[in-house]
C-alpha positions in Angstrom: 121.4 205.7 -97.6 121.1 203.6 -94.5 122.5 200.1 -93.2 120.4 197.2 -94.6 119.7 195.1 -91.4 118.7 192.1 -93.7 122.0 192.6 -95.5 123.0 188.6 -95.1 120.0 187.1 -96.2 119.1 189.6 -99.2 122.5 189.0 -100.9 122.2 185.2 -100.1 118.6 185.2 -102.0 120.1 187.3 -105.0 123.3 185.1 -105.7 122.6 181.8 -104.2 121.9 180.3 -107.3 124.5 181.8 -109.6 127.2 180.5 -106.9 125.5 177.0 -106.8 126.0 177.2 -110.7 129.3 178.7 -111.2 130.9 176.8 -108.4 130.3 173.6 -110.2 132.9 174.8 -113.3 135.1 176.3 -110.4 134.3 179.8 -111.8 132.9 181.1 -108.6 135.4 184.2 -107.3 136.1 183.8 -103.8 134.9 187.4 -102.1 137.0 186.8 -98.8 140.5 188.6 -98.9 142.2 185.2 -98.8 141.6 182.7 -100.6 142.5 179.4 -98.8 144.8 176.8 -100.7 142.2 174.1 -100.5 139.8 176.3 -102.4 142.0 177.3 -105.3 142.8 173.4 -105.3 139.5 172.6 -106.0 138.8 175.3 -108.4 141.9 174.8 -110.6 141.1 171.0 -110.6 137.4 171.7 -112.0 138.4 173.7 -114.4 140.9 171.2 -115.6 138.4 168.6 -115.7 136.0 170.6 -117.4 138.5 171.2 -120.2 139.4 167.5 -120.5 135.8 166.5 -120.7 135.2 169.4 -123.2 138.4 168.1 -125.3 137.3 164.5 -124.9 133.9 165.2 -127.1 135.3 167.8 -129.6 139.0 166.1 -130.8 137.2 162.5 -131.8 134.7 164.5 -133.0 136.7 166.0 -135.5 138.6 163.1 -136.0 135.4 161.2 -137.1 134.7 163.7 -139.7 138.4 163.7 -141.0 139.1 160.6 -141.1 135.9 157.7 -141.0 132.7 159.8 -142.1 132.7 160.4 -146.1 129.4 161.9 -146.7 129.3 165.5 -147.2 125.9 165.9 -145.9 126.6 164.4 -142.7 129.8 165.8 -142.2 128.0 169.2 -142.6 125.6 168.5 -139.9 128.5 167.0 -137.5 130.4 170.0 -138.4 127.7 172.5 -136.5 128.3 170.2 -133.9 132.1 170.8 -133.6 131.5 174.6 -133.8 128.8 174.3 -130.9 131.6 172.6 -128.4 133.8 174.8 -129.9 132.1 177.9 -128.8 131.2 175.9 -125.4 135.5 176.0 -125.0 135.7 179.7 -126.0 132.6 180.9 -123.5 134.5 178.7 -120.8 137.8 180.0 -121.2 136.0 183.7 -121.2 134.6 183.1 -118.0 137.5 181.3 -116.6 139.7 184.7 -117.5 136.6 187.0 -116.3 136.7 185.8 -112.9 138.5 189.1 -111.4 135.9 191.4 -113.3 132.7 188.9 -112.2 134.5 189.4 -108.8 134.2 193.0 -108.6 131.0 193.0 -109.9 129.7 190.7 -107.1 131.6 193.1 -104.9 129.6 196.0 -106.1 126.3 193.9 -105.8 127.2 193.3 -102.1 127.9 196.8 -101.5 124.4 198.0 -102.8 122.7 195.5 -100.7 124.8 196.6 -97.6 124.0 200.2 -97.6 120.5 200.8 -99.7 118.7 204.4 -100.3 115.3 203.3 -98.4 113.0 200.6 -97.6 111.4 201.4 -101.3 114.7 201.0 -102.7 114.9 197.7 -100.9 112.0 196.5 -102.3 112.8 197.7 -105.8 116.0 195.4 -105.5 114.2 192.1 -104.2 111.5 192.7 -107.1 114.5 192.6 -109.8 116.6 190.3 -107.8 113.3 187.9 -108.0 113.1 188.4 -111.6 116.7 187.1 -112.1 116.1 184.2 -110.2 113.2 183.2 -112.2 115.0 183.7 -115.3 117.9 181.4 -114.0 115.6 178.7 -112.7 113.6 178.7 -116.1 116.9 178.8 -118.4 118.3 175.8 -116.1 115.0 173.3 -117.0 115.0 173.9 -120.7 118.9 173.3 -120.9 119.1 170.9 -118.4 115.9 169.0 -119.9 116.7 169.1 -123.3 120.3 168.1 -123.1 120.1 165.3 -120.9 117.4 164.1 -123.0 119.7 164.2 -125.8 122.5 162.9 -124.3 120.8 159.7 -123.1 116.9 159.1 -124.7 118.5 159.9 -128.2 121.5 157.5 -128.5 120.0 154.6 -126.7 116.7 154.6 -128.9 119.3 153.7 -132.1 119.4 150.5 -130.1 122.6 148.1 -131.0 124.0 146.7 -134.1 125.9 143.3 -134.7 128.9 143.0 -136.8 129.6 140.0 -139.2 132.4 139.0 -136.3 129.1 138.8 -133.7 130.6 142.0 -132.1 128.0 144.2 -130.5 127.9 147.8 -131.4 126.4 150.8 -129.8 126.1 154.4 -130.3 127.3 157.4 -128.6 125.4 160.5 -128.0 128.2 162.3 -130.6 130.1 160.3 -133.3 133.6 159.6 -132.5 136.9 158.4 -133.4 139.5 157.0 -131.0 142.7 156.2 -132.5 143.7 153.5 -130.1 140.4 151.6 -129.0 137.0 151.3 -131.0 134.7 153.4 -128.4 131.5 151.6 -129.5 132.5 148.3 -128.0 132.5 147.5 -124.1 134.0 148.4 -121.7 135.1 151.4 -123.9 131.6 152.4 -124.7 130.5 152.9 -121.3 133.5 155.0 -120.1 133.0 157.3 -123.4 129.4 157.2 -122.7 129.7 158.7 -119.7 132.2 160.7 -120.5 130.1 162.6 -123.2 127.2 162.7 -121.0 129.0 165.0 -118.7 130.9 166.9 -121.3 127.5 167.6 -122.2 126.6 168.5 -118.5 129.5 171.0 -118.7 128.3 172.6 -121.7 124.7 172.9 -120.5 126.3 174.2 -117.2 128.5 177.2 -119.2 125.5 178.2 -120.7 123.2 178.7 -117.5 126.0 180.2 -116.0 126.3 183.0 -118.5 122.7 183.6 -118.3 122.6 183.6 -114.6 125.4 186.3 -114.6 123.6 188.3 -117.0 120.3 188.2 -115.4 121.8 188.6 -112.0 124.0 191.7 -113.0 121.7 193.6 -115.7 118.5 193.1 -113.5 120.6 194.7 -110.4 121.7 197.7 -112.7 117.8 198.1 -113.5 117.0 197.9 -109.6 119.6 200.8 -109.7 117.7 202.9 -112.1 114.5 202.8 -110.1 116.3 204.0 -107.4 118.3 206.7 -109.0 114.7 207.9 -110.3 113.5 207.9 -106.6 116.6 210.0 -106.1 115.8 212.6 -108.6 112.0 212.9 -107.5 113.0 213.4 -103.7 115.0 216.3 -104.8 112.1 218.5 -105.9 109.7 217.2 -103.6 111.8 218.0 -100.8 110.7 221.1 -98.9 113.5 222.0 -96.5 116.3 223.4 -98.5 118.9 222.9 -95.7 119.3 219.3 -97.2 119.1 219.9 -100.8 123.4 220.0 -101.0 123.4 216.5 -99.5 120.6 214.9 -101.7 122.5 216.6 -105.0 125.7 214.9 -103.6 123.9 211.5 -102.8 122.1 212.1 -106.7 125.2 212.9 -108.5 127.3 209.9 -106.5 124.6 207.1 -107.3 124.2 208.2 -110.8 128.4 207.9 -111.3 128.0 204.6 -109.2 125.3 203.2 -111.3 127.1 204.3 -114.9 130.7 202.7 -113.8 128.8 199.5 -112.6 127.0 199.0 -116.2 129.9 199.6 -117.8 131.7 197.1 -115.7 129.0 194.7 -116.2 129.5 195.1 -120.1 133.1 194.9 -120.1 132.5 191.3 -118.2 129.9 189.7 -120.3 130.7 191.8 -123.7 132.2 188.4 -124.9 130.1 185.5 -123.7 127.0 187.2 -124.5 128.1 187.6 -128.2 129.3 183.7 -127.9 126.2 182.6 -126.4 124.1 184.4 -129.3 126.3 182.9 -131.9 126.0 179.2 -130.3 122.0 179.8 -130.0 121.9 180.2 -133.8 123.6 176.6 -134.4 121.6 173.4 -134.1 122.2 169.8 -135.6 119.1 168.5 -137.3 118.6 165.2 -138.0 115.2 163.4 -140.1 114.0 159.8 -140.0 114.1 159.4 -136.1 111.1 160.7 -134.4 113.0 160.4 -131.0 116.1 162.6 -132.3 113.3 165.1 -134.0 111.5 165.5 -130.9 114.6 166.1 -128.8 115.9 168.6 -131.4 112.6 170.3 -130.8 112.9 170.7 -127.5 116.8 171.6 -127.6 115.5 174.3 -130.1 113.0 175.7 -127.4 115.5 175.8 -124.8 117.9 177.9 -127.1 115.2 180.0 -128.3 114.4 180.7 -124.7 118.1 181.6 -124.1 118.2 184.3 -126.8 115.0 185.9 -125.2 116.7 185.9 -121.6 119.2 188.2 -123.3 116.8 190.0 -125.3 114.5 190.4 -122.3 117.0 191.7 -119.6 118.6 193.8 -122.4 114.7 195.4 -123.4 114.6 196.0 -119.6 117.4 197.9 -119.1 116.5 199.7 -122.3 113.1 200.9 -120.7 114.6 201.7 -117.4 117.1 204.2 -119.4 114.1 205.9 -121.0 112.1 205.8 -118.0 115.1 207.6 -116.1 115.7 209.9 -119.1 112.0 210.9 -119.2 111.9 211.5 -115.6 115.2 213.6 -115.6 113.5 215.9 -118.3 110.1 216.5 -116.2 111.6 217.3 -113.0 109.9 220.1 -111.2 113.3 222.0 -111.5 111.6 225.7 -111.1 110.5 224.7 -107.5 114.4 224.6 -106.3 116.4 227.9 -106.0 118.3 228.7 -109.1 121.7 227.9 -108.2 120.2 224.2 -107.5 118.7 224.3 -110.6 121.7 224.6 -112.5 123.0 221.7 -111.0 120.5 219.7 -112.4 121.8 220.3 -115.8 124.6 217.8 -115.9 122.3 215.3 -114.3 119.7 215.4 -116.9 122.7 215.6 -119.6 124.0 212.3 -118.4 120.5 210.8 -117.8 119.6 211.4 -121.7 122.3 208.6 -122.5 121.0 205.9 -123.8 121.6 202.3 -121.5 121.6 199.5 -123.2 123.3 195.8 -123.1 125.2 194.8 -126.1 126.7 191.6 -127.2 130.0 192.1 -128.2 129.6 196.0 -128.1 127.8 196.1 -131.4 124.6 193.8 -131.2 121.9 195.7 -129.0 120.1 192.9 -127.0 116.3 193.9 -127.0 112.8 191.9 -128.0 113.3 193.6 -131.9 116.5 191.9 -132.0 115.1 188.7 -130.9 112.5 189.0 -133.2 115.3 189.5 -136.0 116.7 186.4 -134.9 
């Protein structure tokens, strides 16, 4: 291990996108020992605003289904929208209550960047960080493009209608019923339109934040697996036995550290990843409207890509785990003294444990899972 002189620039490159996205939701944990009052107040206000925006869409839509809409077919279509918003609220709650675990994961990532095993290890970590950044950027492009199109173009394309009382009525992005006013008439329409617009923005940001955190932590774990394989190879390539004890200790410590980090990541993301998969299987379809159908196709593509991100990083992790197992089993242990070779038994045994990323502890995320869904 040696100190990384480029630590600050490397960690900034790794987490800057995650920080920007999570700060919008007020869930980015402060990495300093002391959190300022202003920072706490800002995060609390952002969290309250996000909850208000989500509820401003969820509650009126539920009232619309119960009180106004009587057609069963339309009710069923609107229920999917309600469930999607409900899952967004649950995902956001999970993120809010997982901030301490998120902080622990980020601290772990920072420590790994502060002290890297070698120059090759740094290159491996940068390569995985680049993959994570690309996944985050693509997820953001798909989600915000399709979501904002659905929130603006679709309702505006429905045009206006005039009642017998000569009152102009316009349509909101989500059908809603308000007890004390009519949300289809100015100025209430403009206010509710922007509230639903920002509510959608919050939902899409929640999705992007979950994907970004999963990509960051899982790809970082993949990098640690590659580094562990390098350390194992160096064990048997070392010709001088005098450094072997130290190398064994470093390898065992790194393996334990990697396993602990993976378990922490699993505990941090297991609920949000499961809710994300459930949410990605729901989409509301509407016929006889070309603009709406086009937006739904784009939205379906973005949702499919979100599922692919989770399955892709899960597949990458499983692949690296298989490589680690193969590396451990094919070590030239016979080059080592007998007492040192015995020390490899536990390393090999632990390396043979399957390494997987699961949603809710029971859904293995892989390309096969993506094909099944």
